[in-house]
C-alpha positions in Angstrom: 15.5 -26.5 50.5 13.7 -23.8 52.2 10.0 -23.3 51.0 11.2 -19.4 50.6 14.2 -20.5 48.4 12.2 -22.5 46.4 9.4 -20.1 45.8 11.5 -17.1 45.4 14.1 -18.5 43.4 12.3 -20.3 40.9 9.9 -17.8 40.5 12.7 -15.1 39.9 14.0 -17.2 37.3 10.7 -17.4 35.7 10.5 -13.5 35.7 14.0 -13.6 34.2 13.0 -16.2 31.4 10.3 -14.1 30.2 12.9 -10.8 30.2 15.5 -13.1 28.2 13.3 -14.9 25.9 11.0 -11.6 25.0 14.3 -9.7 24.5 16.0 -12.5 22.3 12.7 -13.2 20.3 12.3 -9.5 19.4 16.0 -9.4 18.0 15.9 -12.3 16.2 12.9 -11.0 14.5 14.6 -7.6 13.9 17.5 -9.6 12.4 15.5 -11.9 10.5 13.4 -9.1 9.0 16.2 -6.9 8.5 18.3 -9.6 6.6 14.8 -10.0 4.2 15.5 -6.6 2.9 18.9 -7.8 1.6 16.9 -10.9 -0.1 15.9 -14.2 0.7 19.5 -15.8 0.3 20.7 -13.5 3.0 17.7 -14.0 5.2 18.4 -17.8 5.0 22.0 -17.5 5.8 21.1 -15.8 8.7 18.6 -17.9 10.2 21.0 -21.2 9.4 23.7 -19.5 10.8 21.8 -18.9 14.1 20.9 -22.5 14.4 23.8 -24.2 13.1 26.1 -23.6 16.5 23.6 -25.2 18.7 23.9 -28.5 16.3 27.8 -28.0 16.3 28.7 -26.9 19.8 25.6 -28.1 22.0 27.5 -31.2 23.2 30.5 -29.1 24.4 27.8 -26.7 25.7 26.3 -29.4 28.0 29.8 -30.2 29.2 30.7 -27.1 30.4 27.2 -26.6 32.3 28.5 -30.1 34.1 31.5 -29.0 35.0 30.7 -25.4 36.1 27.4 -25.4 37.0 24.0 -24.1 34.9 23.9 -21.0 37.0 27.5 -19.9 36.4 27.4 -20.8 32.4 24.0 -18.5 32.1 25.5 -15.7 33.8 28.5 -16.1 31.4 26.3 -16.5 28.6 23.9 -13.8 29.5 26.8 -11.1 30.0 28.0 -12.4 26.6 24.7 -11.6 24.7 24.5 -8.2 26.4 27.7 -7.6 25.0 26.8 -8.7 21.5 23.7 -6.5 21.5 25.6 -3.8 22.7 28.2 -4.2 19.9 25.4 -4.6 17.5 23.7 -1.3 18.5 27.2 0.4 18.2 27.9 -1.3 14.7 24.6 -0.5 13.1 25.0 3.2 14.1 28.8 3.2 12.3 28.2 0.8 9.3 24.3 0.3 8.9 22.8 -3.1 8.5 25.4 -4.9 6.1 24.8 -8.6 5.4 28.1 -9.3 7.0 27.1 -7.6 10.2 24.0 -9.6 10.2 25.8 -13.0 9.6 28.2 -12.4 12.5 25.7 -11.2 15.0 23.5 -14.3 14.1 26.4 -16.6 14.6 27.6 -15.2 17.7 24.1 -15.6 19.4 23.7 -18.9 18.2 27.4 -19.7 19.7 26.2 -18.5 23.1 23.0 -20.4 22.7 24.6 -23.3 22.2 26.3 -23.1 25.7 23.3 -21.5 27.3 20.2 -23.7 26.3 21.6 -27.0 28.1 22.3 -25.0 31.3 19.0 -23.3 31.4 17.0 -26.6 30.7 18.3 -28.1 33.7 18.4 -25.4 35.9 14.8 -25.9 37.5 15.9 -29.0 38.6 18.1 -27.4 41.7 14.9 -25.5 43.0 12.3 -28.5 43.5 11.8 -31.9 44.5 11.4 -34.6 41.6 8.2 -34.9 42.1 7.6 -31.3 41.5 10.1 -31.2 38.5 7.1 -31.7 36.0 5.3 -28.6 37.2 8.3 -26.6 37.6 9.4 -27.0 34.1 5.9 -26.6 32.8 5.8 -23.1 34.4 9.3 -22.1 32.9 8.1 -23.5 29.6 5.1 -21.6 29.6 6.7 -18.5 30.5 8.8 -18.8 27.7 6.2 -19.6 25.0 4.3 -16.5 26.2 7.4 -14.6 25.5 7.8 -16.1 22.0 4.2 -15.6 21.2 4.6 -11.7 22.0 8.1 -11.5 20.3 7.4 -11.4 16.9 4.6 -9.0 16.5 6.2 -6.9 18.8 9.6 -6.9 17.1 7.8 -5.9 14.1 6.1 -2.9 15.8 9.5 -2.0 17.1 11.8 -2.3 14.3 9.6 0.3 12.4 10.0 2.6 15.3 13.2 2.3 16.5 15.2 0.5 14.1 17.5 -2.4 14.8 20.0 -0.4 16.6 17.2 0.5 19.2 16.1 -3.0 19.4 19.7 -4.1 19.9 19.7 -1.6 22.7 16.1 -3.1 24.3 17.9 -6.5 24.1 20.8 -5.1 26.4 18.1 -3.9 29.1 16.4 -7.2 29.0 19.9 -8.9 29.2 20.9 -6.8 32.0 17.4 -7.7 33.9 18.2 -11.1 33.5 21.9 -11.0 34.6 20.7 -9.0 37.8 18.1 -12.0 38.7 20.6 -14.6 38.1 23.3 -12.9 40.6 20.6 -12.7 43.2 19.4 -16.5 42.8 21.0 -19.3 45.0 19.5 -22.5 44.0 18.8 -24.5 47.1 19.7 -27.7 45.6 23.6 -27.8 45.0 25.2 -29.0 41.6 27.3 -31.9 41.4 30.0 -30.8 39.2 31.5 -33.3 36.4 35.3 -32.8 37.0 36.0 -34.6 33.6 33.2 -33.2 31.7 35.3 -30.4 29.5 37.3 -33.1 27.8 37.1 -35.1 24.8 36.7 -38.1 27.1 34.1 -36.7 29.3 31.7 -35.5 26.2 31.8 -39.1 24.7 31.4 -40.7 28.2 28.0 -38.4 28.3 27.0 -39.6 25.0 27.9 -43.7 25.9 26.1 -43.1 29.1 23.0 -41.7 27.5 23.0 -45.0 25.2 23.6 -47.2 28.0 20.9 -45.6 30.3 17.9 -47.7 30.2 14.7 -45.6 29.2 17.2 -42.4 27.9 17.7 -44.1 23.8 13.9 -44.5 23.8 13.1 -41.0 24.9 15.9 -39.4 22.7 14.4 -41.4 19.7 10.7 -40.2 20.6 11.7 -36.5 21.1 13.5 -37.1 17.4 10.4 -38.5 15.8 8.0 -36.0 17.0 10.3 -32.8 16.5 11.2 -33.9 12.8 7.8 -34.6 12.1 5.9 -31.8 13.7 7.8 -28.8 13.6 8.5 -28.8 10.0 5.0 -29.6 9.0 3.3 -26.9 11.0 5.9 -24.2 10.2 5.8 -25.1 6.3 2.6 -26.8 6.2 0.2 -24.1 7.4 1.6 -21.1 4.7 1.9 -23.9 2.0 -1.7 -25.0 2.8 -3.3 -21.5 3.0 -2.0 -20.5 -0.5 -3.4 -24.1 -1.9 -6.7 -23.5 -0.3 -7.1 -19.9 -0.9 -6.9 -18.9 2.9 -5.5 -15.5 3.4 -2.8 -14.4 5.3 -4.9 -13.3 8.5 -6.4 -16.6 8.5 -3.3 -18.3 8.2 -1.9 -16.3 11.2 -5.0 -17.6 13.4 -4.2 -21.1 12.1 -0.8 -21.0 13.6 -2.3 -18.9 16.8 -4.2 -22.2 16.9 -0.7 -24.2 17.6 0.5 -21.8 20.2 -3.0 -21.4 22.2 -3.2 -25.3 22.4 -0.1 -25.3 23.8 -0.2 -22.5 26.3 -3.5 -24.4 27.6 -2.1 -27.8 27.9 0.9 -26.0 29.5 -1.2 -24.1 32.1 -2.6 -27.2 32.9 0.4 -28.9 34.2 1.6 -25.8 35.6 -1.5 -25.7 38.1 -2.2 -29.4 38.3 1.4 -30.9 37.9 2.3 -34.0 35.7 1.3 -37.4 36.1 3.5 -39.7 38.2 3.4 -42.6 35.8 4.6 -40.4 32.7 4.5 -43.4 30.2 0.9 -43.1 29.4 0.7 -39.4 28.6 4.1 -39.7 26.7 2.3 -42.4 24.6 -1.2 -40.2 24.3 0.8 -36.9 23.1 1.8 -38.4 19.9 -1.4 -39.5 19.1 -3.2 -36.3 19.7 -0.5 -34.5 17.6 -1.4 -37.2 14.8 -5.0 -36.7 15.1 -4.3 -32.7 14.7 -2.1 -33.2 12.0 -4.7 -35.3 10.0 -7.3 -32.5 10.7 -5.1 -29.8 9.3 -4.1 -32.2 6.3 -7.9 -32.6 5.1 -9.3 -29.2 6.4 -11.4 -27.4 3.7 -12.1 -24.5 5.9 -9.7 -22.5 8.2 -11.6 -22.8 11.0 -11.2 -26.7 10.8 -7.5 -26.1 10.2 -7.0 -24.0 13.6 -8.7 -26.6 15.6 -6.3 -29.1 14.0 -3.1 -27.0 15.0 -4.7 -26.8 18.6 -4.9 -30.2 18.9 -1.1 -30.3 17.8 -0.2 -27.7 20.5 -2.0 -29.8 22.9 -0.5 -33.0 22.0 3.2 -31.5 22.0 2.9 -30.1 25.4 1.0 -33.3 26.8 4.1 -35.3 25.4 7.0 -32.8 26.3 5.6 -32.1 29.7 6.2 -35.4 30.7 9.3 -36.5 28.4 11.6 -33.5 29.6 11.2 -34.4 33.2 11.5 -37.9 33.1 14.7 -37.7 30.7 15.9 -35.2 33.3 15.5 -37.7 36.3 16.8 -40.6 34.3 20.3 -38.8 33.8 23.4 -39.2 36.3 23.4 -35.9 38.3 27.0 -35.0 37.3 25.8 -35.6 33.4 22.6 -33.7 33.4 23.7 -31.0 31.3 25.5 -33.4 28.6 22.1 -35.4 28.7 20.3 -32.0 28.2 22.7 -31.3 25.5 21.8 -34.6 23.5 18.0 -33.7 23.9 18.6 -30.4 22.2 20.4 -31.9 19.7 17.6 -34.5 18.6 15.3 -31.7 18.4 17.4 -29.5 16.2 19.1 -31.9 13.8 16.2 -33.4 12.3 14.8 -30.3 11.1 17.9 -29.6 9.2 17.4 -33.0 7.1 13.8 -32.8 6.9 13.0 -29.5 6.2 14.7 -29.6 2.5 13.0 -33.0 2.1 9.6 -31.6 2.6 10.0 -28.9 0.0 10.8 -31.7 -2.7 7.6 -33.6 -1.2 5.1 -31.0 -1.5 6.3 -30.1 -5.1 6.0 -33.6 -6.3 2.7 -34.6 -4.1 1.2 -31.6 -2.3 0.8 -30.2 0.9 -2.1 -32.5 2.2 0.0 -35.9 1.8 3.1 -34.2 3.4 1.0 -33.3 6.5 -0.7 -36.7 6.6 2.5 -38.5 6.6 3.9 -36.1 9.2 1.1 -37.2 11.3 1.6 -41.1 10.9 5.2 -40.6 11.8 4.4 -38.6 14.6 2.3 -41.6 15.9 5.5 -43.7 15.8 6.9 -42.1 18.9 3.8 -43.8 20.8 4.9 -47.3 19.9 8.5 -46.6 21.1 7.0 -45.3 24.6 5.0 -48.5 24.8 7.8 -50.8 23.7 10.1 -49.4 26.2 9.7 -51.6 29.6 11.9 -48.9 31.6 9.5 -46.2 30.5 6.4 -48.1 31.4 7.6 -49.2 34.8 9.1 -45.1 35.6 7.1 -43.5 38.3 7.6 -40.2 40.4 6.8 -40.5 44.1 4.2 -37.9 45.1 
């Protein structure tokens, strides 16, 4: 693994991640905004069909990446997204922004993402040593987070100037840049193909192996707990709390910015300094920081305290994930790493589909403050799972 190959290839991939995530984020905002013009039911349907394929097809996506390699899958996925965006631009010019067109586009994007995301999640492993994986993943994650932060306001600006058709054409350019980068990159570490991955037996083998691999079930449980408790609580809790407590829309935006800023600061630290070799400690501390942040958010009477609370949540989430994700990948067999990654994505997304509707009923019955407080308590349970697993407490990456 040459120094040049590692640094150049990884840096090129990070730059490609920025272009890809920015283009996708702007297009997603533009689709959602356009759909909202047809009514809340259409907007909700567009959002649902963009996420559902990742839950339904994610395991197959991981199996395909194990069989053919993450780079090859991402090349095909990027080309597919490029064609979808180009088709959207043409269709909008011919038929306008009909609900049917928006739903079909969202479903196609979600389907491609189901195959693309497991491959992208494990791609950094092919560039660096095991000891450097945490820092590499933190760098990629921070680049993606920056893009996702910029995308909504940029999308709001562009949709009013160049319409959905123009935004789709910009996404074509972003996809083309990403495709060129992927064609140029040659990861220094080889991919070990799983020859039987794309079969029912191969997919089931990935699940059963994950269940039998010591430490992995605990990590999946932790991620499911944190994702299920935090994401709906933050995304729904902030606007609901703002309306209950008389905060303005701009103040609510600043509160949400606290979550983003905390995550970026924490991610930048790990990208610069690297992650801990004994990962179980920050994995156990992260959910406690999250719980403290949600507690502040739950009881804050001023928006400034609420913003401080969401900043703590962002810090805690990244302290947790910056150590969970590399540990999880390193525990996975090399021929099944993408199938393991698809399981990780599944446990992040599936709880949200169940928890989000339940939160609506909970808030209607008890209010926002109890909902956020309960979410904090639930998030802290992930620390107990980490502390109770011997494999995680013993796991260490040699420096």
